[in-house]
TIZAKE-584454 format. One record per residue (C-alpha): residue in one letter; x, y, z. Coordinates in steps of 0.2 Angstrom, whole numbers. Layout:
TIZAKE-584454
+------+-------+-------+-------+
| resn |    c1 |    c2 |    c3 |
+------+-------+-------+-------+
|    A |     X |     Y |     Z |
...
+------+-------+-------+-------+
END
This chain:
TIZAKE-584454
+------+-------+-------+-------+
| resn |    c1 |    c2 |    c3 |
+------+-------+-------+-------+
|    X |   430 |   261 |  -230 |
|    X |   415 |   270 |  -239 |
|    X |   398 |   265 |  -233 |
|    X |   380 |   268 |  -239 |
|    X |   368 |   279 |  -228 |
|    X |   362 |   262 |  -220 |
|    X |   380 |   260 |  -214 |
|    X |   384 |   245 |  -225 |
|    X |   400 |   243 |  -235 |
|    X |   396 |   246 |  -254 |
|    X |   400 |   231 |  -264 |
|    X |   402 |   231 |  -283 |
|    X |   404 |   217 |  -296 |
|    X |   413 |   222 |  -313 |
|    X |   415 |   212 |  -329 |
|    X |   426 |   214 |  -345 |
|    X |   441 |   211 |  -334 |
|    X |   454 |   214 |  -348 |
|    X |   447 |   231 |  -353 |
|    X |   455 |   248 |  -348 |
|    X |   439 |   255 |  -340 |
|    X |   437 |   240 |  -329 |
|    X |   455 |   241 |  -323 |
|    X |   453 |   259 |  -319 |
|    X |   436 |   256 |  -310 |
|    X |   443 |   242 |  -299 |
|    X |   458 |   253 |  -293 |
|    X |   447 |   269 |  -291 |
|    X |   433 |   260 |  -281 |
|    X |   445 |   250 |  -271 |
|    X |   454 |   265 |  -266 |
|    X |   438 |   273 |  -261 |
|    X |   435 |   259 |  -249 |
|    X |   422 |   249 |  -259 |
|    X |   422 |   230 |  -260 |
|    X |   426 |   226 |  -278 |
|    X |   425 |   209 |  -286 |
|    X |   428 |   205 |  -304 |
|    X |   421 |   192 |  -316 |
|    X |   433 |   185 |  -329 |
|    X |   433 |   172 |  -343 |
|    X |   452 |   170 |  -344 |
|    X |   467 |   170 |  -333 |
|    X |   476 |   184 |  -342 |
|    X |   463 |   197 |  -337 |
|    X |   472 |   212 |  -329 |
|    X |   458 |   218 |  -317 |
|    X |   458 |   201 |  -308 |
|    X |   476 |   204 |  -302 |
|    X |   474 |   221 |  -295 |
|    X |   477 |   222 |  -276 |
|    X |   461 |   233 |  -275 |
|    X |   450 |   218 |  -281 |
|    X |   444 |   208 |  -266 |
|    X |   440 |   193 |  -276 |
|    X |   435 |   186 |  -293 |
|    X |   424 |   174 |  -302 |
|    X |   426 |   163 |  -317 |
|    X |   413 |   164 |  -331 |
|    X |   410 |   161 |  -349 |
|    X |   414 |   175 |  -361 |
|    X |   401 |   189 |  -362 |
|    X |   398 |   185 |  -380 |
|    X |   390 |   168 |  -374 |
|    X |   375 |   178 |  -369 |
|    X |   364 |   165 |  -360 |
|    X |   378 |   155 |  -352 |
|    X |   386 |   172 |  -346 |
|    X |   369 |   178 |  -339 |
|    X |   366 |   161 |  -330 |
|    X |   383 |   162 |  -322 |
|    X |   379 |   180 |  -316 |
|    X |   363 |   175 |  -308 |
|    X |   372 |   161 |  -299 |
|    X |   385 |   173 |  -293 |
|    X |   371 |   185 |  -287 |
|    X |   361 |   171 |  -278 |
|    X |   376 |   166 |  -268 |
|    X |   382 |   183 |  -264 |
|    X |   367 |   195 |  -266 |
|    X |   367 |   214 |  -265 |
|    X |   381 |   219 |  -276 |
|    X |   380 |   234 |  -288 |
|    X |   381 |   229 |  -307 |
|    X |   389 |   243 |  -318 |
|    X |   390 |   241 |  -337 |
|    X |   407 |   238 |  -343 |
|    X |   404 |   235 |  -362 |
|    X |   390 |   236 |  -375 |
|    X |   386 |   218 |  -372 |
|    X |   384 |   220 |  -353 |
|    X |   375 |   237 |  -356 |
|    X |   362 |   227 |  -366 |
|    X |   362 |   212 |  -355 |
|    X |   359 |   222 |  -339 |
|    X |   345 |   232 |  -347 |
|    X |   336 |   218 |  -356 |
|    X |   337 |   207 |  -340 |
|    X |   335 |   220 |  -327 |
|    X |   320 |   211 |  -319 |
|    X |   329 |   195 |  -317 |
|    X |   345 |   203 |  -311 |
|    X |   336 |   214 |  -298 |
|    X |   332 |   198 |  -288 |
|    X |   351 |   197 |  -283 |
|    X |   359 |   213 |  -288 |
|    X |   358 |   232 |  -287 |
|    X |   354 |   237 |  -305 |
|    X |   350 |   255 |  -311 |
|    X |   349 |   255 |  -330 |
|    X |   340 |   266 |  -343 |
|    X |   325 |   259 |  -352 |
|    X |   326 |   246 |  -367 |
|    X |   321 |   259 |  -380 |
|    X |   334 |   271 |  -373 |
|    X |   348 |   259 |  -374 |
|    X |   342 |   252 |  -391 |
|    X |   343 |   270 |  -398 |
|    X |   361 |   272 |  -393 |
|    X |   368 |   255 |  -397 |
|    X |   359 |   252 |  -414 |
|    X |   368 |   263 |  -427 |
|    X |   353 |   266 |  -438 |
|    X |   342 |   271 |  -424 |
|    X |   356 |   281 |  -416 |
|    X |   358 |   291 |  -433 |
|    X |   340 |   295 |  -433 |
|    X |   340 |   299 |  -414 |
|    X |   355 |   311 |  -415 |
|    X |   347 |   320 |  -430 |
|    X |   331 |   323 |  -421 |
|    X |   341 |   330 |  -407 |
|    X |   349 |   343 |  -419 |
|    X |   366 |   334 |  -420 |
|    X |   375 |   332 |  -437 |
|    X |   378 |   314 |  -442 |
|    X |   388 |   306 |  -457 |
|    X |   378 |   301 |  -472 |
|    X |   372 |   283 |  -470 |
|    X |   362 |   270 |  -479 |
|    X |   353 |   254 |  -473 |
|    X |   349 |   242 |  -487 |
|    X |   336 |   229 |  -482 |
|    X |   341 |   216 |  -494 |
|    X |   353 |   211 |  -509 |
|    X |   342 |   219 |  -522 |
|    X |   342 |   236 |  -513 |
|    X |   361 |   235 |  -510 |
|    X |   364 |   231 |  -529 |
|    X |   353 |   246 |  -534 |
|    X |   362 |   257 |  -521 |
|    X |   380 |   252 |  -524 |
|    X |   384 |   262 |  -540 |
|    X |   377 |   278 |  -532 |
|    X |   387 |   279 |  -516 |
|    X |   401 |   292 |  -513 |
|    X |   416 |   280 |  -510 |
|    X |   425 |   275 |  -499 |
|    X |   411 |   267 |  -489 |
|    X |   412 |   259 |  -472 |
|    X |   403 |   243 |  -469 |
|    X |   400 |   243 |  -450 |
|    X |   391 |   232 |  -438 |
|    X |   374 |   239 |  -434 |
|    X |   377 |   234 |  -415 |
|    X |   392 |   227 |  -405 |
|    X |   381 |   215 |  -396 |
|    X |   381 |   196 |  -398 |
|    X |   395 |   198 |  -410 |
|    X |   409 |   185 |  -413 |
|    X |   422 |   198 |  -419 |
|    X |   424 |   214 |  -411 |
|    X |   430 |   223 |  -427 |
|    X |   425 |   241 |  -431 |
|    X |   420 |   236 |  -449 |
|    X |   428 |   237 |  -466 |
|    X |   431 |   251 |  -479 |
|    X |   427 |   247 |  -497 |
|    X |   432 |   259 |  -512 |
|    X |   421 |   252 |  -526 |
|    X |   404 |   245 |  -529 |
|    X |   411 |   228 |  -532 |
|    X |   421 |   228 |  -516 |
|    X |   405 |   233 |  -507 |
|    X |   395 |   219 |  -514 |
|    X |   408 |   206 |  -510 |
|    X |   412 |   212 |  -492 |
|    X |   394 |   215 |  -488 |
|    X |   389 |   197 |  -492 |
|    X |   404 |   191 |  -481 |
|    X |   399 |   201 |  -467 |
|    X |   381 |   195 |  -468 |
|    X |   387 |   177 |  -469 |
|    X |   398 |   179 |  -454 |
|    X |   385 |   187 |  -443 |
|    X |   373 |   173 |  -446 |
|    X |   383 |   163 |  -434 |
|    X |   379 |   175 |  -420 |
|    X |   380 |   167 |  -403 |
|    X |   362 |   173 |  -397 |
|    X |   345 |   174 |  -404 |
|    X |   338 |   189 |  -396 |
|    X |   320 |   193 |  -401 |
|    X |   323 |   211 |  -395 |
|    X |   336 |   213 |  -408 |
|    X |   329 |   206 |  -424 |
|    X |   340 |   217 |  -436 |
|    X |   356 |   218 |  -426 |
|    X |   365 |   206 |  -438 |
|    X |   362 |   216 |  -453 |
|    X |   377 |   228 |  -457 |
|    X |   375 |   247 |  -459 |
|    X |   383 |   258 |  -472 |
|    X |   391 |   275 |  -468 |
|    X |   402 |   287 |  -478 |
|    X |   420 |   284 |  -473 |
|    X |   430 |   300 |  -467 |
|    X |   448 |   300 |  -466 |
|    X |   452 |   308 |  -449 |
|    X |   461 |   325 |  -450 |
|    X |   472 |   334 |  -438 |
|    X |   457 |   337 |  -427 |
|    X |   457 |   319 |  -423 |
|    X |   442 |   309 |  -415 |
|    X |   436 |   319 |  -400 |
|    X |   427 |   312 |  -385 |
|    X |   415 |   320 |  -373 |
|    X |   414 |   308 |  -358 |
|    X |   406 |   310 |  -341 |
|    X |   391 |   306 |  -331 |
|    X |   373 |   311 |  -330 |
|    X |   360 |   307 |  -316 |
|    X |   342 |   301 |  -319 |
|    X |   335 |   318 |  -316 |
|    X |   347 |   327 |  -328 |
|    X |   351 |   340 |  -315 |
|    X |   368 |   332 |  -311 |
|    X |   380 |   332 |  -326 |
|    X |   399 |   332 |  -328 |
|    X |   410 |   329 |  -342 |
|    X |   428 |   330 |  -349 |
|    X |   434 |   332 |  -367 |
|    X |   449 |   322 |  -375 |
|    X |   456 |   317 |  -392 |
|    X |   462 |   300 |  -399 |
|    X |   479 |   302 |  -407 |
|    X |   485 |   285 |  -410 |
|    X |   475 |   269 |  -413 |
|    X |   479 |   250 |  -415 |
|    X |   475 |   248 |  -433 |
|    X |   472 |   258 |  -449 |
|    X |   461 |   265 |  -455 |
|    X |   449 |   259 |  -441 |
|    X |   455 |   254 |  -423 |
|    X |   454 |   255 |  -405 |
|    X |   462 |   270 |  -397 |
|    X |   480 |   267 |  -389 |
|    X |   484 |   286 |  -385 |
|    X |   473 |   300 |  -380 |
|    X |   476 |   318 |  -375 |
|    X |   466 |   329 |  -364 |
|    X |   457 |   345 |  -371 |
|    X |   449 |   360 |  -363 |
|    X |   430 |   360 |  -363 |
|    X |   420 |   363 |  -379 |
|    X |   403 |   370 |  -373 |
|    X |   395 |   367 |  -390 |
|    X |   399 |   349 |  -390 |
|    X |   395 |   347 |  -371 |
|    X |   378 |   355 |  -373 |
|    X |   374 |   344 |  -388 |
|    X |   378 |   328 |  -378 |
|    X |   368 |   334 |  -363 |
|    X |   353 |   337 |  -375 |
|    X |   355 |   320 |  -383 |
|    X |   355 |   312 |  -366 |
|    X |   340 |   321 |  -360 |
|    X |   330 |   317 |  -376 |
|    X |   333 |   298 |  -375 |
|    X |   331 |   297 |  -356 |
|    X |   349 |   291 |  -353 |
|    X |   358 |   291 |  -337 |
|    X |   375 |   284 |  -331 |
|    X |   392 |   284 |  -337 |
|    X |   395 |   289 |  -356 |
|    X |   408 |   292 |  -369 |
|    X |   402 |   301 |  -385 |
|    X |   413 |   302 |  -401 |
|    X |   414 |   316 |  -414 |
|    X |   424 |   319 |  -429 |
|    X |   426 |   334 |  -441 |
|    X |   417 |   332 |  -458 |
|    X |   411 |   345 |  -470 |
|    X |   415 |   360 |  -459 |
|    X |   407 |   354 |  -443 |
|    X |   408 |   341 |  -429 |
|    X |   397 |   326 |  -433 |
|    X |   393 |   313 |  -419 |
|    X |   398 |   295 |  -424 |
|    X |   396 |   285 |  -408 |
|    X |   388 |   284 |  -390 |
|    X |   395 |   272 |  -378 |
|    X |   383 |   270 |  -363 |
|    X |   395 |   262 |  -352 |
|    X |   414 |   261 |  -346 |
|    X |   426 |   265 |  -360 |
|    X |   445 |   261 |  -362 |
|    X |   453 |   277 |  -357 |
|    X |   441 |   280 |  -342 |
|    X |   457 |   281 |  -331 |
|    X |   462 |   297 |  -340 |
|    X |   446 |   306 |  -334 |
|    X |   446 |   298 |  -317 |
|    X |   463 |   306 |  -315 |
|    X |   456 |   323 |  -321 |
|    X |   444 |   323 |  -307 |
|    X |   429 |   314 |  -313 |
|    X |   426 |   299 |  -301 |
|    X |   414 |   291 |  -314 |
|    X |   413 |   273 |  -306 |
|    X |   409 |   281 |  -289 |
|    X |   396 |   292 |  -296 |
|    X |   387 |   278 |  -304 |
|    X |   387 |   268 |  -288 |
|    X |   380 |   282 |  -278 |
|    X |   366 |   285 |  -291 |
|    X |   362 |   266 |  -291 |
|    X |   360 |   266 |  -272 |
|    X |   350 |   282 |  -272 |
|    X |   363 |   292 |  -262 |
|    X |   357 |   308 |  -269 |
|    X |   366 |   320 |  -257 |
|    X |   383 |   312 |  -258 |
|    X |   381 |   311 |  -277 |
|    X |   377 |   329 |  -278 |
|    X |   392 |   334 |  -268 |
|    X |   403 |   323 |  -278 |
|    X |   397 |   329 |  -295 |
|    X |   399 |   347 |  -289 |
|    X |   417 |   344 |  -284 |
|    X |   420 |   335 |  -301 |
|    X |   413 |   350 |  -311 |
|    X |   428 |   360 |  -306 |
|    X |   440 |   356 |  -320 |
|    X |   458 |   362 |  -322 |
|    X |   457 |   369 |  -340 |
|    X |   476 |   371 |  -342 |
|    X |   483 |   356 |  -335 |
|    X |   488 |   343 |  -349 |
|    X |   486 |   325 |  -346 |
|    X |   488 |   310 |  -358 |
|    X |   483 |   292 |  -358 |
|    X |   491 |   278 |  -367 |
|    X |   493 |   259 |  -368 |
|    X |   512 |   261 |  -367 |
|    X |   516 |   242 |  -369 |
|    X |   505 |   241 |  -384 |
|    X |   511 |   257 |  -392 |
|    X |   529 |   251 |  -391 |
|    X |   524 |   234 |  -398 |
|    X |   515 |   242 |  -413 |
|    X |   529 |   253 |  -417 |
|    X |   542 |   239 |  -416 |
|    X |   531 |   228 |  -427 |
|    X |   529 |   242 |  -440 |
|    X |   548 |   245 |  -440 |
|    X |   552 |   227 |  -443 |
|    X |   540 |   226 |  -457 |
|    X |   545 |   243 |  -464 |
|    X |   527 |   250 |  -462 |
|    X |   532 |   266 |  -453 |
|    X |   545 |   279 |  -456 |
|    X |   559 |   282 |  -444 |
|    X |   553 |   300 |  -442 |
|    X |   536 |   294 |  -436 |
|    X |   542 |   280 |  -425 |
|    X |   554 |   293 |  -416 |
|    X |   539 |   305 |  -415 |
|    X |   529 |   293 |  -405 |
|    X |   543 |   287 |  -394 |
|    X |   547 |   305 |  -390 |
|    X |   528 |   308 |  -387 |
|    X |   529 |   295 |  -373 |
|    X |   545 |   303 |  -365 |
|    X |   538 |   321 |  -366 |
|    X |   522 |   316 |  -357 |
|    X |   529 |   304 |  -344 |
|    X |   526 |   316 |  -330 |
|    X |   508 |   318 |  -333 |
|    X |   503 |   301 |  -341 |
|    X |   490 |   288 |  -336 |
|    X |   493 |   271 |  -342 |
|    X |   479 |   258 |  -346 |
|    X |   486 |   245 |  -334 |
|    X |   504 |   249 |  -328 |
|    X |   504 |   257 |  -311 |
|    X |   519 |   257 |  -299 |
|    X |   507 |   256 |  -284 |
|    X |   498 |   241 |  -291 |
|    X |   510 |   232 |  -303 |
|    X |   503 |   215 |  -307 |
|    X |   489 |   221 |  -319 |
|    X |   502 |   229 |  -329 |
|    X |   512 |   213 |  -331 |
|    X |   497 |   203 |  -334 |
|    X |   491 |   216 |  -348 |
|    X |   508 |   214 |  -356 |
|    X |   507 |   195 |  -356 |
|    X |   490 |   196 |  -363 |
|    X |   495 |   208 |  -377 |
|    X |   510 |   198 |  -381 |
|    X |   499 |   182 |  -383 |
|    X |   486 |   191 |  -394 |
|    X |   500 |   199 |  -404 |
|    X |   508 |   182 |  -408 |
|    X |   491 |   176 |  -413 |
|    X |   488 |   191 |  -425 |
|    X |   505 |   189 |  -434 |
|    X |   498 |   180 |  -450 |
|    X |   484 |   193 |  -451 |
|    X |   496 |   208 |  -448 |
|    X |   507 |   201 |  -462 |
|    X |   493 |   200 |  -474 |
|    X |   486 |   217 |  -470 |
|    X |   494 |   226 |  -485 |
|    X |   508 |   237 |  -490 |
|    X |   517 |   249 |  -479 |
|    X |   508 |   265 |  -476 |
|    X |   516 |   281 |  -484 |
|    X |   523 |   293 |  -472 |
|    X |   511 |   307 |  -476 |
|    X |   496 |   295 |  -474 |
|    X |   503 |   288 |  -458 |
|    X |   504 |   306 |  -450 |
|    X |   487 |   310 |  -456 |
|    X |   479 |   294 |  -448 |
|    X |   488 |   294 |  -432 |
|    X |   498 |   309 |  -428 |
|    X |   489 |   324 |  -421 |
|    X |   498 |   339 |  -415 |
|    X |   491 |   351 |  -402 |
+------+-------+-------+-------+
END
């Protein structure tokens, strides 16, 4: 059992119980001897069923901002002193914006409101990254319909209409790609109308519902690469790992399903460190890059847990533990843990996958003739080739129930999505399919 310097067992409360990052954190922290409890809004939430979780609480969905906050405060009042770690954009913002309230019952250690805003708001983030010397994709932020109409004919299509923030949203989509000025005007208006039904009116986020325009770039063989890790408040303690997303749920935009480890890239790592220091960020992070116009451009900064975090825990970065030690001010233990984590095996290959979801996607595409036999066999072979050094999002022989719950949840969501899947367009050509999803080492 891991205890703080005061001799008390360390206790943690985690949310986003269906996400890969939370599942990995529950297992990791529980194995370290921490008392870990989980907040969930549904029964089919994998982390709740882990044998490493000591208990769970029901709560409204995180998107029901005020109700969720009130439930957290009630949990904290009844069981005070637990550490809160951000597991999603929603909770990263909620814990930061309501730190004073939450600190009455929890241990909260969050960056400032201006810092988190600069990272979660896509327009502010583009400006912040540029000022830190990083390259970004061309982007535009029309303030009204007249500005959009004047801008539309001049843009270098295709263009991505993306949410300015993933906070207080009804849908967790990545955005929509448009290829003409007419498509832009139509889809932009639909986006605005949909976001008017946002579940919370946050005076600190007055423009969060307005979409943001960015040049769409088709991912090449380099893939979307991530630098993920941890940095402490002083900036003295920093550790990271690099990986590459090689398969995603949907095209052309989607959540990652498969990742491969990569050796360090000092230039990208230094750029991330510089950005963290400039905005005053500390904690767990994942930063995404893609190759555009002959250089790496930064496209996203996630100041919280991320889906493939189990990959990096397996690679020797105990991220949830580092965040707990930082929150409690256990400086010496934190320093020792970071120093150990900085020693990375640069040769060993590790992959991460949501194996159940990968197989389901491949089966669905085969049934609807949206994937070639060659590509389907490649990904089935990819799973077999990497079986001895693979980390799964939920399946684990030493903790089997979360994997079963995850499969049930994915099946339920998949059945609900059948109509949308059938309307999503024609079969992708073999060449395009490989360009979008298959990345060779």
